[in-house]
N, CA, C and O atoms as a DFTB+ gen file, in Angstrom:
672 C
 N C O
     1  1     -12.358      75.149      99.995
     2  2     -11.794      74.025     100.765
     3  2     -11.132      72.635     100.482
     4  3     -10.322      71.986     101.145
     5  1     -11.733      72.391      99.291
     6  2     -11.569      71.146      98.719
     7  2     -10.035      71.067      97.546
     8  3      -9.340      70.169      97.071
     9  1     -10.083      72.675      97.478
    10  2      -8.640      72.944      97.102
    11  2      -7.247      73.251      98.244
    12  3      -6.045      73.214      97.984
    13  1      -7.757      73.477      99.216
    14  2      -7.051      73.594      99.805
    15  2      -6.551      72.178     100.177
    16  3      -5.455      72.070      99.625
    17  1      -6.781      71.252     100.726
    18  2      -6.211      69.780     100.693
    19  2      -5.795      69.000      99.755
    20  3      -5.415      67.841      99.919
    21  1      -5.867      69.828      98.333
    22  2      -5.547      68.984      97.317
    23  2      -4.105      69.215      97.275
    24  3      -3.395      68.261      96.958
    25  1      -3.453      70.575      97.605
    26  2      -2.268      71.517      97.331
    27  2      -1.226      70.608      98.130
    28  3      -0.156      70.344      97.581
    29  1      -1.523      70.082      99.508
    30  2      -0.561      69.372     100.163
    31  2      -0.663      68.050      99.515
    32  3       0.414      67.453      99.527
    33  1      -1.237      67.673      99.182
    34  2      -1.413      65.907      98.929
    35  2      -0.211      66.319      97.341
    36  3       0.902      65.797      97.288
    37  1      -0.700      67.263      96.244
    38  2       0.283      67.274      95.591
    39  2       1.298      67.485      96.074
    40  3       2.127      66.837      95.435
    41  1       1.840      68.110      96.977
    42  2       3.441      68.348      97.085
    43  2       4.110      67.434      97.542
    44  3       5.285      67.220      97.244
    45  1       3.216      66.578      98.574
    46  2       3.701      65.598      99.044
    47  2       4.001      63.990      97.992
    48  3       4.794      63.104      98.310
    49  1       3.289      63.994      96.979
    50  2       3.471      63.426      96.089
    51  2       4.249      63.898      95.228
    52  3       4.521      62.926      94.523
    53  1       4.859      64.901      94.776
    54  2       5.680      65.433      94.268
    55  2       7.104      65.199      95.190
    56  3       8.033      64.610      94.637
    57  1       7.218      65.531      96.190
    58  2       8.554      65.177      96.594
    59  2       8.615      63.686      96.726
    60  3       9.813      63.529      96.488
    61  1       8.269      62.806      96.884
    62  2       7.922      61.177      96.918
    63  2       8.568      61.115      95.702
    64  3       9.748      60.779      95.798
    65  1       8.119      61.357      94.465
    66  2       8.158      61.221      93.241
    67  2       9.470      61.477      92.895
    68  3      10.215      60.690      92.310
    69  1       9.760      62.680      93.297
    70  2      11.440      63.134      93.008
    71  2      12.626      62.543      93.310
    72  3      13.671      62.520      92.658
    73  1      12.224      61.827      94.895
    74  2      13.298      61.256      94.951
    75  2      13.809      59.967      94.130
    76  3      13.127      58.942      94.103
    77  1      15.014      60.067      93.478
    78  2      15.141      59.098      92.840
    79  2      16.190      57.931      93.542
    80  3      16.598      56.906      92.996
    81  1      16.456      58.362      94.769
    82  2      17.436      56.931      95.145
    83  2      16.945      55.963      95.902
    84  3      15.783      56.033      96.303
    85  1      17.787      54.872      96.222
    86  2      16.746      53.172      96.073
    87  2      17.268      53.003      97.657
    88  3      17.817      52.017      98.148
    89  1      16.881      54.438      98.387
    90  2      17.126      54.194      99.978
    91  2      18.254      53.333     100.630
    92  3      18.365      52.891     101.773
    93  1      19.071      53.238      99.506
    94  2      20.599      52.341     100.673
    95  2      21.793      53.486      99.809
    96  3      22.759      53.253      99.083
    97  1      21.224      54.652     100.260
    98  2      22.239      55.630     100.353
    99  2      22.796      55.934     101.629
   100  3      21.974      56.095     102.530
   101  1      24.510      56.098     102.033
   102  2      24.821      56.516     103.030
   103  2      25.850      57.393     103.386
   104  3      26.632      57.658     102.473
   105  1      26.082      57.985     104.620
   106  2      26.992      59.040     104.182
   107  2      28.389      58.659     104.645
   108  3      28.558      57.926     105.619
   109  1      29.473      59.213     103.869
   110  2      30.644      58.980     104.503
   111  2      31.350      60.406     105.043
   112  3      31.101      61.509     104.557
   113  1      32.299      60.150     106.170
   114  2      33.151      60.976     106.137
   115  2      34.370      61.293     105.199
   116  3      34.535      60.485     104.285
   117  1      34.927      61.957     105.251
   118  2      36.378      62.296     104.801
   119  2      37.232      61.484     105.111
   120  3      38.268      62.091     105.382
   121  1      37.366      60.184     105.237
   122  2      38.475      59.592     106.068
   123  2      39.399      59.397     104.323
   124  3      38.852      58.892     103.342
   125  1      40.437      59.785     104.331
   126  2      41.488      59.294     103.155
   127  2      41.913      57.875     103.227
   128  3      42.773      57.590     102.393
   129  1      41.572      57.004     103.932
   130  2      41.671      55.701     103.736
   131  2      41.065      54.940     103.842
   132  3      41.427      53.873     104.336
   133  1      39.549      55.248     103.296
   134  2      38.519      54.835     103.206
   135  2      38.451      53.477     102.045
   136  3      38.760      53.940     100.947
   137  1      38.233      52.385     101.968
   138  2      37.765      51.517     100.788
   139  2      36.997      52.041      99.692
   140  3      36.041      52.223     100.446
   141  1      36.664      52.350      98.849
   142  2      36.018      52.824      97.594
   143  2      35.244      51.826      97.589
   144  3      35.538      50.689      97.957
   145  1      33.746      52.371      96.984
   146  2      32.411      52.037      97.259
   147  2      32.600      50.932      96.028
   148  3      32.778      51.324      94.874
   149  1      32.550      49.624      96.343
   150  2      32.394      49.143      95.060
   151  2      31.372      48.421      95.095
   152  3      31.600      47.425      94.408
   153  1      29.753      48.369      95.795
   154  2      28.811      48.485      95.481
   155  2      28.465      48.009      94.193
   156  3      29.310      48.016      93.298
   157  1      26.981      47.476      93.949
   158  2      26.650      47.249      92.492
   159  2      26.079      48.286      92.042
   160  3      25.882      48.485      90.843
   161  1      25.660      49.280      93.237
   162  2      24.645      50.438      92.600
   163  2      25.910      51.663      92.206
   164  3      25.735      52.543      91.363
   165  1      27.102      51.499      92.964
   166  2      28.374      52.746      92.838
   167  2      28.761      52.463      91.769
   168  3      29.043      53.372      90.988
   169  1      28.924      50.870      91.321
   170  2      29.476      50.521      89.938
   171  2      28.475      51.081      88.935
   172  3      29.024      51.374      87.872
   173  1      27.546      51.247      88.957
   174  2      26.281      51.469      87.527
   175  2      26.949      52.989      87.358
   176  3      27.630      53.373      86.408
   177  1      26.535      53.806      88.637
   178  2      26.991      55.586      88.667
   179  2      28.402      55.585      88.874
   180  3      28.833      56.325      87.989
   181  1      29.099      55.279      89.366
   182  2      30.305      56.168      89.288
   183  2      31.791      55.502      88.379
   184  3      32.682      54.836      88.907
   185  1      31.725      55.886      86.988
   186  2      32.960      55.640      86.251
   187  2      34.120      55.948      86.979
   188  3      34.091      56.928      87.723
   189  1      35.160      55.253      86.882
   190  2      36.550      55.025      87.708
   191  2      37.396      55.117      86.728
   192  3      37.304      54.390      85.739
   193  1      38.333      56.021      86.872
   194  2      39.516      56.226      85.950
   195  2      40.361      54.723      85.998
   196  3      40.477      53.949      86.949
   197  1      40.856      54.624      84.725
   198  2      42.377      53.641      84.477
   199  2      43.191      54.089      85.734
   200  3      43.289      55.135      86.376
   201  1      43.776      52.732      85.808
   202  2      44.882      52.927      86.758
   203  2      45.999      53.923      86.153
   204  3      46.333      53.832      84.972
   205  1      46.389      54.591      86.764
   206  2      47.495      55.291      86.270
   207  2      48.944      54.396      85.930
   208  3      49.290      53.415      86.590
   209  1      49.568      54.855      84.970
   210  2      51.002      54.234      84.705
   211  2      51.618      54.643      85.342
   212  3      51.696      55.784      85.796
   213  1      52.533      53.197      85.588
   214  2      53.885      53.264      86.556
   215  2      55.152      53.847      85.561
   216  3      55.595      53.482      84.472
   217  1      55.476      54.875      86.449
   218  2      56.537      55.966      85.966
   219  2      58.054      55.098      85.501
   220  3      58.955      54.627      86.194
   221  1      57.900      55.136      84.437
   222  2      59.694      54.657      84.199
   223  2      61.045      54.423      85.349
   224  3      61.728      55.389      85.688
   225  1      61.242      53.384      85.742
   226  2      62.148      53.160      86.926
   227  2      61.703      53.608      88.458
   228  3      62.443      54.151      89.278
   229  1      60.444      53.282      88.626
   230  2      60.035      53.704      89.733
   231  2      59.952      52.387      90.592
   232  3      59.430      51.354      90.172
   233  1      60.544      52.532      91.886
   234  2      60.859      51.579      92.761
   235  2      59.957      51.828      93.946
   236  3      59.555      52.958      94.222
   237  1      59.596      50.574      94.751
   238  2      59.256      50.849      96.356
   239  2      60.631      49.793      96.540
   240  3      61.164      49.067      95.701
   241  1      61.032      50.069      98.274
   242  2      61.685      49.342      99.298
   243  2      61.649      49.921     100.269
   244  3      61.401      51.103     100.504
   245  1      62.085      48.485     101.348
   246  2      62.190      48.618     102.774
   247  2      63.626      49.402     103.016
   248  3      64.705      48.907     102.691
   249  1      63.457      50.879     103.722
   250  2      64.576      51.107     103.628
   251  2      65.327      50.590     105.246
   252  3      66.015      51.332     105.949
   253  1      65.092      49.641     105.453
   254  2      65.908      49.931     106.936
   255  2      65.537      48.267     107.362
   256  3      65.778      48.012     108.542
   257  1      65.088      47.337     106.689
   258  2      65.159      45.998     106.733
   259  2      65.703      45.345     105.392
   260  3      65.264      45.792     104.332
   261  1      66.849      44.074     105.370
   262  2      67.130      43.207     104.471
   263  2      66.549      41.888     104.869
   264  3      66.296      41.348     105.946
   265  1      66.387      41.451     103.159
   266  2      66.074      39.771     103.220
   267  2      66.811      38.968     104.493
   268  3      68.007      39.066     104.766
   269  1      65.911      38.218     105.150
   270  2      66.599      37.103     106.372
   271  2      67.206      38.084     107.365
   272  3      68.209      37.824     108.029
   273  1      66.653      39.021     107.411
   274  2      67.505      39.798     108.841
   275  2      66.535      39.245     110.330
   276  3      65.360      38.879     110.316
   277  1      67.506      39.337     111.599
   278  2      67.122      39.018     112.677
   279  2      66.404      40.038     113.314
   280  3      67.244      40.877     113.639
   281  1      65.293      40.404     113.662
   282  2      64.661      41.646     114.487
   283  2      63.811      41.239     115.312
   284  3      63.226      40.157     115.266
   285  1      63.654      42.347     116.367
   286  2      62.651      41.965     117.808
   287  2      61.705      42.547     117.399
   288  3      61.786      43.314     116.439
   289  1      60.381      42.261     118.168
   290  2      59.361      43.070     117.927
   291  2      58.979      43.767     119.097
   292  3      59.358      43.319     120.178
   293  1      58.228      44.883     119.053
   294  2      58.001      45.445     117.323
   295  2      58.908      46.046     116.735
   296  3      59.916      46.550     117.229
   297  1      58.484      46.003     115.349
   298  2      59.509      45.985     114.018
   299  2      59.393      47.340     114.149
   300  3      58.277      47.743     114.479
   301  1      60.338      48.225     113.960
   302  2      59.757      49.354     112.949
   303  2      60.320      49.242     111.656
   304  3      61.360      48.658     111.351
   305  1      59.544      49.848     110.936
   306  2      59.576      49.321     109.430
   307  2      59.464      50.792     108.780
   308  3      58.533      51.570     108.991
   309  1      60.710      51.064     107.855
   310  2      60.802      52.020     106.916
   311  2      60.779      52.222     105.616
   312  3      61.792      52.073     104.932
   313  1      59.719      52.554     105.160
   314  2      58.764      52.458     103.347
   315  2      59.713      53.906     102.932
   316  3      59.824      54.998     103.488
   317  1      60.276      53.356     101.764
   318  2      60.853      53.906     100.376
   319  2      60.243      54.290      99.070
   320  3      59.539      53.361      98.677
   321  1      60.241      55.074      98.431
   322  2      60.113      55.110      96.826
   323  2      60.775      55.991      96.069
   324  3      61.149      56.933      96.767
   325  1      61.019      56.076      95.180
   326  2      61.957      56.197      94.182
   327  2      61.183      56.180      92.831
   328  3      60.632      55.144      92.460
   329  1      61.132      57.536      91.960
   330  2      60.449      57.741      90.953
   331  2      58.864      57.910      90.926
   332  3      58.312      58.034      89.833
   333  1      58.170      57.916      92.027
   334  2      56.765      57.904      92.203
   335  2      56.591      58.261      93.338
   336  3      57.222      57.663      94.209
   337  1      55.590      59.461      93.763
   338  2      55.392      60.319      94.284
   339  2      54.555      59.433      95.608
   340  3      53.872      58.478      95.237
   341  1      54.596      59.687      96.877
   342  2      54.073      59.319      98.109
   343  2      52.804      60.133      98.431
   344  3      52.964      61.294      98.807
   345  1      51.712      59.693      98.332
   346  2      50.467      60.757      98.214
   347  2      49.654      60.236      99.737
   348  3      50.065      59.339     100.473
   349  1      48.618      60.932      99.914
   350  2      47.481      60.350     100.787
   351  2      46.677      59.487      99.577
   352  3      46.890      59.509      98.365
   353  1      45.790      58.806     100.259
   354  2      45.161      57.846      99.377
   355  2      43.173      59.049      99.330
   356  3      42.698      59.885     100.100
   357  1      42.824      58.602      98.385
   358  2      41.285      59.916      97.917
   359  2      41.426      59.567      96.896
   360  3      41.124      58.508      96.346
   361  1      42.038      60.693      96.462
   362  2      41.995      60.976      94.412
   363  2      42.670      60.150      93.764
   364  3      43.696      59.863      94.381
   365  1      42.566      59.604      92.749
   366  2      43.455      59.167      91.773
   367  2      44.560      60.166      91.081
   368  3      44.139      60.867      90.161
   369  1      45.451      60.242      91.321
   370  2      46.605      61.169      90.451
   371  2      47.800      60.309      89.704
   372  3      48.226      59.175      89.925
   373  1      48.069      61.038      88.993
   374  2      48.982      59.900      88.206
   375  2      50.645      60.389      88.682
   376  3      51.040      61.546      88.820
   377  1      51.449      59.100      88.875
   378  2      52.934      59.652      89.346
   379  2      52.930      59.301      91.164
   380  3      53.725      59.545      92.073
   381  1      51.763      58.701      91.091
   382  2      51.951      59.102      92.854
   383  2      50.485      57.959      93.373
   384  3      49.392      57.639      92.907
   385  1      51.303      57.661      94.580
   386  2      50.040      56.719      95.461
   387  2      50.346      56.441      96.869
   388  3      50.637      57.346      97.650
   389  1      50.260      54.721      97.338
   390  2      50.592      55.116      98.849
   391  2      51.015      53.520      99.150
   392  3      50.717      52.656      98.325
   393  1      51.663      53.218     100.269
   394  2      51.877      52.289     100.818
   395  2      50.754      51.134     101.622
   396  3      49.836      51.439     102.383
   397  1      51.098      49.974     101.251
   398  2      50.724      48.858     101.951
   399  2      51.342      48.019     102.492
   400  3      52.271      47.602     101.800
   401  1      51.239      47.541     103.504
   402  2      52.312      46.305     103.915
   403  2      51.208      44.976     104.257
   404  3      50.237      45.027     105.012
   405  1      51.804      43.500     103.257
   406  2      50.978      42.445     103.462
   407  2      52.095      41.497     104.125
   408  3      53.180      41.152     103.657
   409  1      51.367      41.112     105.633
   410  2      52.445      40.346     106.427
   411  2      51.662      38.757     105.977
   412  3      50.463      38.484     106.044
   413  1      52.964      37.755     105.450
   414  2      52.431      36.568     105.350
   415  2      51.609      36.409     104.774
   416  3      50.555      36.173     105.366
   417  1      51.617      36.440     103.564
   418  2      50.464      36.849     102.857
   419  2      50.767      36.680     101.590
   420  3      51.870      36.158     101.430
   421  1      49.987      37.018     100.302
   422  2      50.547      36.455      98.528
   423  2      51.707      37.186      98.631
   424  3      52.086      37.772      99.645
   425  1      52.400      37.133      97.308
   426  2      53.615      38.010      97.260
   427  2      53.965      39.481      96.577
   428  3      54.989      40.160      96.513
   429  1      52.056      39.695      95.909
   430  2      51.979      40.919      96.014
   431  2      50.049      40.921      95.266
   432  3      49.452      40.106      94.561
   433  1      49.755      41.880      95.708
   434  2      48.491      41.748      94.733
   435  2      48.158      42.247      93.415
   436  3      48.700      43.317      93.140
   437  1      47.321      41.690      92.430
   438  2      47.649      41.834      91.051
   439  2      46.755      43.361      91.061
   440  3      45.829      43.858      91.701
   441  1      47.856      43.814      89.694
   442  2      47.677      45.159      89.204
   443  2      45.987      45.558      89.249
   444  3      45.296      44.716      88.676
   445  1      45.297      46.617      89.793
   446  2      44.776      46.816      89.590
   447  2      43.197      46.480      90.734
   448  3      42.147      47.084      90.953
   449  1      43.828      45.192      91.212
   450  2      42.793      45.037      92.241
   451  2      43.109      45.630      93.565
   452  3      44.229      45.556      94.069
   453  1      41.958      46.301      94.187
   454  2      42.034      46.845      95.674
   455  2      42.254      45.928      96.511
   456  3      41.517      45.012      96.874
   457  1      43.797      46.324      96.960
   458  2      44.311      45.822      98.329
   459  2      43.646      45.848      99.624
   460  3      43.458      46.843     100.324
   461  1      43.211      44.279      99.938
   462  2      42.207      43.985     100.817
   463  2      42.242      45.206     102.105
   464  3      43.083      46.101     102.024
   465  1      41.455      45.172     103.056
   466  2      41.779      45.844     104.561
   467  2      41.645      44.708     105.634
   468  3      40.485      44.479     105.979
   469  1      42.627      43.957     106.222
   470  2      42.654      43.393     106.783
   471  2      43.703      42.977     107.907
   472  3      44.780      43.338     107.431
   473  1      43.940      42.419     109.119
   474  2      45.159      42.178     109.915
   475  2      45.980      41.503     108.945
   476  3      46.897      40.938     109.540
   477  1      46.036      41.323     107.694
   478  2      47.828      40.700     107.196
   479  2      47.360      41.691     106.188
   480  3      48.159      41.435     105.287
   481  1      46.646      42.603     105.748
   482  2      47.212      43.838     104.618
   483  2      46.853      44.910     105.071
   484  3      45.673      45.255     105.026
   485  1      48.041      45.838     105.732
   486  2      47.536      47.282     106.328
   487  2      47.932      48.140     105.857
   488  3      49.157      48.223     105.765
   489  1      47.142      49.130     105.361
   490  2      46.971      50.197     104.233
   491  2      47.078      51.299     105.387
   492  3      46.401      51.361     106.413
   493  1      48.602      52.574     104.753
   494  2      49.140      53.455     104.850
   495  2      48.378      54.695     104.253
   496  3      49.194      55.239     103.508
   497  1      47.484      55.225     104.236
   498  2      46.774      55.769     103.455
   499  2      46.886      57.242     103.548
   500  3      46.394      58.129     102.851
   501  1      47.806      57.282     104.784
   502  2      47.910      59.170     105.097
   503  2      49.075      59.519     104.730
   504  3      49.639      60.311     105.485
   505  1      49.841      59.061     103.458
   506  2      51.054      58.590     102.977
   507  2      52.267      58.654     104.026
   508  3      53.289      59.307     103.815
   509  1      51.995      57.785     105.349
   510  2      53.058      57.442     105.809
   511  2      54.272      56.690     105.535
   512  3      54.175      55.943     104.561
   513  1      55.273      56.690     106.075
   514  2      56.507      56.523     105.550
   515  2      57.540      55.724     106.892
   516  3      58.752      55.710     107.104
   517  1      56.280      55.083     107.638
   518  2      56.899      54.522     108.711
   519  2      55.620      53.822     108.781
   520  3      54.508      53.967     108.272
   521  1      56.316      52.807     109.799
   522  2      55.290      51.301     110.920
   523  2      56.046      51.066     111.599
   524  3      57.269      51.040     111.459
   525  1      55.066      50.747     112.899
   526  2      55.538      49.813     113.969
   527  2      54.610      48.494     113.993
   528  3      53.468      48.487     114.451
   529  1      55.383      47.181     113.334
   530  2      54.353      45.832     113.353
   531  2      54.939      45.137     114.955
   532  3      56.004      44.915     115.530
   533  1      53.594      45.003     115.159
   534  2      54.208      43.916     116.440
   535  2      53.863      42.090     115.849
   536  3      52.797      41.622     115.447
   537  1      55.133      41.451     115.999
   538  2      55.284      39.957     115.151
   539  2      55.457      38.887     116.070
   540  3      56.353      38.883     116.914
   541  1      54.607      37.961     115.925
   542  2      55.102      37.009     116.637
   543  2      56.653      36.635     116.413
   544  3      57.330      36.966     115.440
   545  1      57.152      35.727     117.741
   546  2      58.256      35.302     117.208
   547  2      58.407      34.080     115.999
   548  3      57.504      33.308     115.678
   549  1      59.791      34.120     115.422
   550  2      59.329      32.976     113.700
   551  2      59.769      34.433     112.833
   552  3      60.095      35.586     113.113
   553  1      59.587      33.718     111.789
   554  2      59.370      33.604     110.152
   555  2      58.461      34.414     110.016
   556  3      57.430      34.325     110.682
   557  1      58.650      35.292     109.193
   558  2      57.346      36.096     108.525
   559  2      58.180      36.817     107.273
   560  3      59.290      37.348     107.221
   561  1      57.058      36.574     106.223
   562  2      57.336      37.437     104.696
   563  2      56.742      38.772     104.820
   564  3      55.710      38.550     105.455
   565  1      56.786      39.790     104.626
   566  2      56.417      41.004     104.642
   567  2      56.994      41.437     103.441
   568  3      58.036      41.162     102.845
   569  1      55.797      42.379     103.189
   570  2      55.234      42.699     101.436
   571  2      55.205      43.935     101.225
   572  3      54.248      44.366     101.868
   573  1      55.832      44.958     100.558
   574  2      55.685      46.265     100.256
   575  2      54.952      46.424      99.330
   576  3      55.240      45.695      98.380
   577  1      53.733      47.358      99.106
   578  2      52.940      47.343      98.091
   579  2      52.429      48.355      98.050
   580  3      52.022      48.964      99.040
   581  1      52.341      48.791      96.704
   582  2      52.377      50.534      96.695
   583  2      50.703      50.546      95.865
   584  3      50.270      49.605      95.199
   585  1      50.152      51.535      96.061
   586  2      49.067      51.298      95.116
   587  2      48.140      52.872      94.803
   588  3      48.465      54.001      95.169
   589  1      47.378      52.611      94.309
   590  2      47.181      54.106      93.424
   591  2      45.893      54.661      94.489
   592  3      45.507      53.787      95.266
   593  1      45.199      56.009      94.603
   594  2      44.487      56.746      95.565
   595  2      43.488      55.974      95.941
   596  3      42.995      56.187      97.049
   597  1      42.958      54.886      95.089
   598  2      41.594      54.342      95.797
   599  2      42.230      53.120      95.857
   600  3      41.443      52.350      95.305
   601  1      43.353      52.401      96.264
   602  2      44.345      51.440      97.279
   603  2      44.099      50.237      95.511
   604  3      44.028      49.009      95.577
   605  1      44.041      50.835      94.509
   606  2      44.136      49.445      93.765
   607  2      45.726      49.392      93.369
   608  3      46.545      50.167      92.875
   609  1      45.710      48.234      93.793
   610  2      47.732      47.975      93.190
   611  2      48.125      47.822      92.416
   612  3      47.604      47.091      91.573
   613  1      49.638      48.608      92.183
   614  2      49.986      48.680      91.110
   615  2      50.798      47.452      90.616
   616  3      51.536      47.472      89.630
   617  1      50.544      46.237      91.525
   618  2      50.900      44.962      91.000
   619  2      52.117      44.871      91.105
   620  3      52.587      45.812      91.744
   621  1      53.136      43.857      90.619
   622  2      54.155      43.394      91.389
   623  2      55.463      44.199      91.186
   624  3      56.490      44.114      91.860
   625  1      55.227      44.964      90.165
   626  2      56.226      46.317      89.450
   627  2      56.200      47.279      90.968
   628  3      57.229      47.951      91.034
   629  1      55.626      47.411      91.715
   630  2      55.723      48.108      92.568
   631  2      55.516      47.684      93.848
   632  3      54.859      48.305      94.684
   633  1      56.312      46.164      94.094
   634  2      56.318      45.627      95.146
   635  2      57.271      45.451      95.664
   636  3      58.136      45.391      94.790
   637  1      57.873      45.265      97.019
   638  2      58.819      44.330      97.357
   639  2      58.787      43.513      98.736
   640  3      58.079      43.736      99.718
   641  1      59.724      42.529      98.550
   642  2      59.700      41.758      99.425
   643  2      60.866      40.913     100.403
   644  3      61.746      40.109     100.096
   645  1      60.393      41.545     101.837
   646  2      61.755      40.879     102.204
   647  2      61.416      39.997     103.490
   648  3      60.359      40.349     104.014
   649  1      62.056      38.942     104.119
   650  2      61.872      37.615     105.116
   651  2      62.295      37.914     106.168
   652  3      63.515      38.081     106.156
   653  1      61.700      38.099     107.332
   654  2      62.371      39.032     108.696
   655  2      62.169      37.402     109.995
   656  3      61.158      36.724     110.180
   657  1      63.245      37.293     110.500
   658  2      63.217      36.605     111.547
   659  2      62.798      37.311     112.969
   660  3      63.552      38.172     113.423
   661  1      61.870      37.032     113.517
   662  2      61.814      37.872     115.035
   663  2      62.077      36.654     116.076
   664  3      61.634      35.522     116.273
   665  1      62.988      37.471     116.596
   666  2      63.984      36.787     118.107
   667  2      62.570      36.363     118.601
   668  3      61.535      36.945     118.279
   669  1      62.653      35.216     119.469
   670  2      61.699      34.881     120.622
   671  2      62.342      35.705     122.086
   672  3      61.756      35.597     123.163
């Protein structure tokens, strides 16, 4: 009878000791626009590839907006790139990335820094080339920022800025 009691106890102890997690694990869906996990445990466990090189001659631009242009809200924005592919967020791929629009924020996000995700830093991680922005009347600075598959900015080399005036 004692042998029968020992076997379940050993199995339970073995299962507990084999679990090497921290208890902080989470499961995420396959959201291609999700921000990378930058927690301390993820930083120690995952080696992140270097920021891909920017192809010679690559640039990003607003296709339909000119600096100083007067527009009505909502503003339709067409985003363009040449010399580099527009791809969904997720995987890090050479010669590709996706768009972000910074509204009344910094001139560009520093190279290699993850673009924040908030009301002034919009992410287009599904390879979108168009967006509709609702802007208040007045002057607004829009920065088109290109980033790699995990939202790391390519810096000012792949950024374009326009100032628009929204009519009342």
